[in-house]
N, C-alpha and C positions, 0 to 999 in steps of 0.2 A: 579790792581795787582791780580795775581792768588792767590786763597786761599791755604794756606799751609796745607798739609795733616797731620793728627795726627795718630800715630800708637796705636793700642789697648793697654790698660793698662796691660793686662795679658801677652802680648808679651814682654813688657818692663820688667816686673818682671822676666820672664824666662831668659832674657838676663842678668839681674843683678845676677841671681843665676846659671849662666852657669856652673860653676865648680861643682854644685851639681846635674846636670842632670844625671838621672839614665840610660837612654838608648835612642836610637834615631831611628825612622823610622822602627819599627817592626810591625808585624801583630797580635801578641799575647803578652800580658803582664800578669804576675802573681805578685801581690804586697802584701807583708805581712803588716798587719796593726793591730792596737790595742794599748794597753798600757802596754804590757809585753815585756821583752827582745826579740829582733829579729824583732820587728815591726818597720816600717818606720815612721808611724804616727798614731794617733788614729782616724783620719778622712780622708776619700778619697772623692775627688770631681771630677766629669767629666760631660760632656754634651753628652748624648747618641745619637744614630742614629736618634731618633725621635725628637731631639731638646729639650729634657727635661734635666734640670740640676739635678744631683743626688748627695746627700751628705750622706755618710754611715759612721756612728760613732760606734766604738766599745769600751766599757769600761770593765775592769776586764777580759780581754781575749786576745788571739792571733789568727788571722785568715788570710787567703789569698784570695784575690779577683782576679779572672782571667777574662780578657776582650779580645775581638778581635776587629779588625778594620784595618785601614791603616795608615801608618806614625805615629805610636804610640810612644810617649815619655812622661816622667814625670818630674815634677819639684815641689819643695817645696814652699809653701806659708806660711811662718812662721814655727815655730817648730812643730806644731800640725796638719798640713794639707798638704796632698800631692795631686797634681792635675795631671790628665791624659789628655793629648792632642792628637789630631789626628782626623781622619774622621771615620764616621760610627762606633762609639764605642758601643759595645754590651757586656753586662754582660753575661758571660757564666757559672758562678758558684762561690760559696763561700765555702771554706773548712776551718773548725775550728780545730786548733791543740791544743789549751789550753782554757778551759772554766770551769765555775762552776755555782752554783745557783745564784751567784752574777753578772754573765755576762749579759750585756745589749747591744743589737743592736738597733740602731735608724736609720731608712731609711727615708729621707726627699727629696721631689722633689720640683721643681719650674720651671716655664716657660712651653711652649708648652701645651699639654693637661694635664700635671701634673701626668701622669701615667707611670709606668714602670713594668718590670717583673724580677723575680728571678727564673732562670731555674733549679738551683741546690743549695742545702744548706745541707752540710754534717758535722756532728760532732759526734764523739764517746763519747763525754763527755756532761754533761748537760748544759743547758742555762736557765738563769732566765727570760729574757724578750726580745721579738723580736717585735719591733713596726714598722710596715710597712703599714700604712693605705692607701697608694696610689699604692701598689704593688700587682701584681698577681703572685702567685706561679704556675709554669707550669711543673715541673718535680719532681725529687726526693728530699724529705725533710726527712733526717735521723738525729736524735739527740738522745743522750743518756738519756735525760730527759728534761723537759720543765716546766717553770712556767706559762708564758703567751705569746700568739701570737696574734697580731692584724694585719689583712691583708685586702686588698680590695677584692681580689678574689683568687680562686684556680681553675685552668682549666687544666684537665688532670694531676693532681698532685697526688703523692703518699706520704702520711705522715706516717713515722714510728718513733714513739716516745718511747724511752726506759723507764725503771723504776728506773734509777739511781737517779732521783730527781722528786718528785711530791709534790706540796704544800699540806698542811694538808687538805684543802678544795678542792683539785683537781686542775689540770691545766686548764687554761682558754684559749679557742680558740674562736676568734671572726673574722667572715668573713662577707663581703657584700654578695658575691655570691660564691657558690661551684658548679662546674660542672664537670662531668666525673672524679670524684676524690674519693679517699679512705683514711681512717684514721685508723691506728693501734697504740694503745697506751698501755703502760705497767702500767699505773696508772689511777686514776679516772679523768674523763674529764667533764668539763663544756663547752658546745658549744652553740654559738649564731650565727645564720646566717640568712640573709634575704631570700635567696633561696638556695636550694640544688637540682640539677637536673642532668639528664643524657641523652645522645643521644641514645645509644644502650644498653649498659650493665649498670645495676644499680651500683652505688657506695656503699660503706659500711663504717661503723665504728665498729671496734672491740676493746673492752676495758673491764677491769674487772668491772667497774661501771661507771655510769653517775650521776653526782651531779645535774646539771641543763642542760637540752637539749631543746633548743627552735629554731624552724624554722619559719620564718615569712611568709611562703607561703606553697603551697602543697608540699608533701614530699613522694617520692616513692622509697627510697633507703633502704638498708638492715642494720639491727642492729644485732650485735652479742655481747651480754654482758655476759661475761664468769664467773664472780665471783659469788659465792653464797652469802648469807646474804643480806645486803642492796645493791641492784643492781642499782636502779634508784631513785633519790630523786623526781625530777619533770621533766616530758616530756610533751611538748605541741607543736602541729603542727597547725599553724594559716592558715589552708587550709585543703585540702583533704589528709588524711594520708593513706599510703599503703606500701607495700613491705614485705619482709620476716624478721621478728623480732624474735630473739631467746634470751630470757632473763632468765638466770639461777639464779634467786634470787628474792628478794622482791622489789616491786615498791610502792612508796608512792602516786604518782599521775601520771596518764597517760591520756592525753586529746588531742582533736583535734576539729576543726570545724566540720569535719565529717570523717568517715572511709569508704574508697572506697572498691569496690568488689575485688580488688587484695590484700587486707590486709590478711596477713597470720602471725598471732601473737601468739607466745608461751611465756608465762610468768610462769616459774615453781613455783615461790612463790606466795604470795598474791599480789593483786593490791588493796591497801587500798581505793583509790578513782579512779574511771574510769569515764570519761565524754566525750561524743560525743555531741557537741552542736546541730548538725543536725542529718542526717541519719547515719545508720551503716549497712554495708554489709561486707562479707568476712568471714574468719575463725579465731576464737579466742580460746585460751586455757589458763586458769590461775588457780592457786591453789584455791584461794578464793577471795572474794571481800566484802568490808564493805559497799561501796556506789557505785552502778553501775547506771549511768544515761545516757539516750539517749534523746536528745531534739527533735528528729524527729521520723523517723520510723526505725525499724529493719526489713530488707528485704533481703531475700536470704542470710542469715547468719547462721553460725554454731558456737554456744557458748558452750564451755566445761569448767566445774569447777571440778578440779581433786583431791582436798584434800579428803582423805578417811572419810567416815561417822564416826562421834563421837557424842554420845548422848549429847545434850545440847549445841552444837556448830553449826555454819552455814557456808556453802560455799558461800551463798548469804545472807547477812544481810538485805540490802535494795536494791531492784532491781526496777528501775523506767524507764518506756518508755512513753514519753509524748504522742506520737501518737500510732501507731499500730505495732504489730509483725506479719509478714506475710511470708509465704514460708520459714520458718526458723526451726532450729533444736537447742534445748537447752538440754544439758545433764549435770547432776550434780551427783557426787558420794556422796555428802553430802546434807544437808538440806537447805531450804530457810526460812528465817523468814518472810519477807514481799516482795510481788511482786505486781506491778501495771502497767497498760498499758491502752491506749485508746481502744485497742481491740486485739484479737488474731484470726488469720485466717490462714488456710492451713498450720499449723505448728505442730510439734511434740516435746513434752517435757517429759523428763525422769528424775526422781530423785531416786537414789538408785537402778537402774536397773542392772540386770545381763548383762554384756557386750554381751553375746551370744544371748540375747533376744531382743537387740535393733534393731528396724526396723522402718524406716521412714513410717509414715502413719498408725501406728498400736498402739493398747493399749496392755499393759501387761495383760496376761490372768490368771496367777496363782501365788502362792507364790514362786514357783521355778524360776519365771522370775525376782525376786527381789534379790539383793545381800545384802541389808541392810534395816534398818527401817528409811530411810531418809524421811523427812516430808516437807510439805509446810504450814507454819503457816497461811498466808493469801494471797489471790489473789483478787485484785480489778480491774475491767475493766470498761471502759467508754462506751460511746454511741455505739461504733462499736461492742461491745460485743464479744461473743465467737462463731466462725464460723468454721466448718469443721476442727477441730483440735483434737489432741490426747495428753492427759496429764495424766501421770502415776506417782504416788508417794505412798509410803507405807501408809502415813497418810496425810489427808488434814484437815486444821483447818476451816477457814472462807473463803468461796468463794462467791464473789459478781460479777456476770457475766454481769451486765449491761443490755442492751436492745437487742431485736431482736434475741433471742436464736432460731435458726432454728430447728424446729422439723422435718420438711420435708426436707431432704437433698438429695433428688433424689435417695433414696434407699441405700445411703452410710452411714454406721454407724460411729459415732464419739462420743467423750465425755471424760470420766474420768475413771481411774482405781485406786483402793486403797483398803487397808484392813479396813480403817475407814475414813469416811467423816463426819466432825463435823457439818458443816452448808453450804448450797448452796442456793443462791437466784438469780433469773433471770426473766426478762420479756420476754416471748416467742413471736414468730412471729404470734401467734394466739391471742395476746394481753391479755394473762393471766400471772399471777405471779406464778412462780414455787418456792416452798420452800421445801428443804429437810433438815432433822435433824438427826444426829447420824445414818447414814447408815453404816452398817446394824443393829445396836443395837436396834433402835426403829422401825425396819421394813425395808424390802428390798426396793430398788429403785422402783420396779414395784408396790409394795404395797402402798408406799407413793404417787406416782403419780396418782394411781387409786383413792385414797381417795380425791384427789384434782380435779378429773374429767379431768385430762390431759392425753392425749395419747402421750407419748414421741416419738413414731415412730422411727426416726433414731438417736435420741439423747439417750445416755445410760450412766449409771454409773455401772462399773463392780466392784463387791466386791470379793476380794480374801481372802482365809482363813488366819487368823492371826497365823503365825508360828514363829515370832521373840520374 
């Protein structure tokens, strides 16, 4: 006997609910859903064009979902679920008409590859939570305010989040991957993403402040943090950091595995802790720093510290470079308390210099070249020592220059400039120990080197008249 065919359960249900069918055989549907007056149901279900089942639930709000396809019609499955039927069903956007900080969207998938997209999400009012861990945002995302967003990806997306609602500790944005996307927010943002990349034009985030900003790989996008005061709590890039960063406030922690040559970072306020686990290149400007650490080399970099000189305070409290500083420029308007590095070569450093007198590869020659009495308390170098570099500060405390101080530099003079040098010790390339004390109070540089039987040749210490 032939086997009797059985019709799918969902078809049977629709036949039972035939009087409640909303429409039949159209190519576009817009369905109001949520738990407020005017909604058809709080949950919408459909199987999309890629064979993935989608369930979208909205609580404490009213929204409309628009889909396209062929032969579209809807039917209810119970009082709280509306199903969309047809072929090649594609979500074309969600528009929210009523929402608040209590509003929650929950996007769930099953079957197929388990992934889907949201091409448009629009609300003039705030939303508390959007949970879409398997979804990719691909177009406009505009909301009046936001508590939390969890998404799989954003590709070519533009996020515009207003300030009608921001949690006390900032909105939380969590992504797997961001690509060719931008974020503009009216409140503080906490952002976590595995990757953020671009194809041609860098993406960006603009916000008044960042609470916690963490990227799990290299990051070469732009930051524009507009609020003064506490601008960034913690920023960490688990890879090579770069891009144009403009931060108009204070930063508690800024760190990365390394900072690449396309880094162009301006931090108007202090950076309490700065850490590059590896090398650092590029251009940096910050008001002041308490702890500046580079675990590799500083190479082809420009570092500027811009807080004005104040007696008894420091633009650099602790400045540490595990390896060497080379082909770099360090300019500070204020003083440094402690500096250390494996070595310094082919670099120029100015503390308290008159901006008109700053020139790469040169020492300040007179008191007129100084704008303030900025000092360097201590400088300690390792085995690489001090090579072909130029360091000017109004006063130096304790300088320990390590080994291999090159006296014969091929006829090219280099060294230090100050009004007062407290102590200098170095092992020269002629295997002699050079010690200077209280230059020029206890004798000029040439007088002290002569007493020690050392011909400094191309190495020099310029003493300028004390006028401050």
